[in-house]
C-alpha positions, -999 to +999 in steps of 0.1 A: -308-556+188-304-557+225-277-577+241-282-583+276-254-600+295-260-615+331-238-626+357-249-648+388-230-667+414-256-695+418-238-713+446-244-748+429-262-748+396-278-782+404-291-774+437-308-741+424-316-754+389-351-746+393-344-712+402-321-703+375-347-718+350-375-697+364-354-667+362-344-674+328-379-678+318-388-644+332-360-623+321-346-642+291-311-625+287-293-634+257-264-644+278-261-655+313-225-663+331-227-686+361-202-689+388-196-716+415-216-742+395-200-769+416-204-797+392-181-818+371-184-812+334-201-847+328-228-841+351-236-802+339-275-801+333-271-791+298-306-807+288-325-783+312-308-752+295-315-764+260-350-768+268-350-732+276-331-722+244-298-717+259-264-735+247-240-738+275-200-737+275-186-749+309-155-753+331-162-772+362-150-794+389-167-816+416-181-796+446-162-764+441-156-733+418-168-739+382-179-714+355-204-715+327-216-693+300-254-699+289-263-682+254-293-680+232-269-666+204-242-687+188-211-693+209-177-692+191-140-695+201-143-707+236-113-703+257-108-720+293-082-707+315-056-680+319-032-703+298-056-699+266-040-662+260-008-670+282+007-703+270+043-691+280+033-675+313+050-696+342+018-689+366-011-693+342-012-732+339-010-737+378-036-709+383-059-728+359-062-759+380-090-743+397-119-739+374-124-699+374-119-687+340-137-693+308-146-668+277-164-670+244-169-646+214-207-640+212-221-615+187-185-601+183-184-594+220-157-613+241-175-623+273-152-632+299-167-649+329-145-653+363-149-665+397-122-648+416-107-664+447-121-654+480-088-654+500-106-665+531-087-643+554-057-618+554-036-644+574-048-673+552-024-687+526-054-685+502-048-645+504-014-645+486-029-669+462-057-644+455-033-617+447-012-639+425-042-647+406-052-610+401-019-603+390-021-630+364-056-615+354-039-583+348-015-600+323-043-618+307-063-586+302-032-570+285-030-600+262-069-597+256-066-560+248-041-571+221-066-590+205-088-560+199-123-574+205-147-554+227-148-570+261-173-578+288-157-591+319-182-603+345-185-624+375-181-626+411-151-607+418-149-612+458-138-576+462-156-545+472-135-520+453-147-488+471-162-481+504-196-474+487-198-511+481-198-522+516-227-517+540-204-509+569-170-494+554-157-480+586-157-515+601-150-536+572-125-518+549-091-532+554-105-568+559-106-595+536-125-586+502-118-550+511-083-547+518-060-523+500-036-551+484-068-567+469-084-534+457-050-523+442-046-556+426-077-555+408-076-518+399-041-524+383-057-554+365-084-531+352-060-504+340-077-479+315-092-506+296-121-515+316-150-494+333-174-506+361-207-501+341-231-503+371-214-471+387-222-453+352-258-456+361-258-458+398-232-438+417-247-442+453-242-467+479-269-490+493-268-513+462-255-549+471-252-582+452-242-605+481-257-611+513-237-635+539-257-666+550-238-666+584-249-631+598-283-628+589-274-602+565-304-605+541-329-598+567-310-566+578-300-557+542-263-555+552-245-567+519-217-561+496-215-553+460-188-578+448-206-591+414-193-568+389-197-561+350-166-544+334-168-532+299-142-519+275-149-483+262-168-494+230-192-514+249-197-487+276-208-464+250-235-490+242-247-495+276-283-484+283-284-497+319-273-520+346-294-536+372-291-559+402-319-581+408-322-580+444-355-598+447-339-633+439-321-632+472-358-636+489-364-669+474-364-701+493-330-715+498-313-688+476-280-683+465-264-658+487-257-638+456-280-622+430-278-617+392-266-585+377-276-575+342-262-551+317-280-538+288-263-531+256-276-516+223-254-537+202-240-538+175-232-501+175-244-496+138-279-507+146-280-485+178-270-457+155-297-460+131-319-431+129-298-411+153-277-385+136-253-384+166-248-420+168-230-429+200 
């Protein structure tokens, strides 16, 4: 079967509910992970997604942050926050106060949905918080690796990991979302366990997932690639494509981010049927 996993920072799920619904009707991925839902759990629009055939598991808060996983397939073993795997970690509980982490098992794949802190500015108190958060992510991923599940980690990472992920690297590298400590922290968290699936299929620059509202970035196509999908080795071997749905940014009153979708031939036994070489 095909397993398509999408990620989209919608910048308020209720504000953009019609846009998300229209995209789901058109594209129908099996899984959609949302960030910045910006709604308390009791007000999440479950009914609208259920009408489209999607179950939602959520971790939200009023006006800020918030993550959700929507799925047309059965959702199992939902885990919220870093503390789900790091109960004895002194930092995990506190870092869970902001609703930024949710995961679930879907078709034997652990889908981990993240909204990484922005950090605001290099001089902001939010910047060391971001680095602390990324360090905890590294410990979390180490614990997740020990669980032995295939892992798809998706979300808004608020980091352009390489110069080719920014429209003007000479000017912007070294600043927030492109500083060496941020890049090093994310690289350390990834380790050898996860690969950037978009770069498997598209090595060149010029592909963005976020255009700043404040700078007229969309009209000039001066964007950043900060919405990522990282896969464990077993899933990377089953990836058949990864696409940024750029056109969505041209909607009326859009999110400043667009969906990114990975296509997987999963499970691998099905993918290998009729192919003597397998994967």
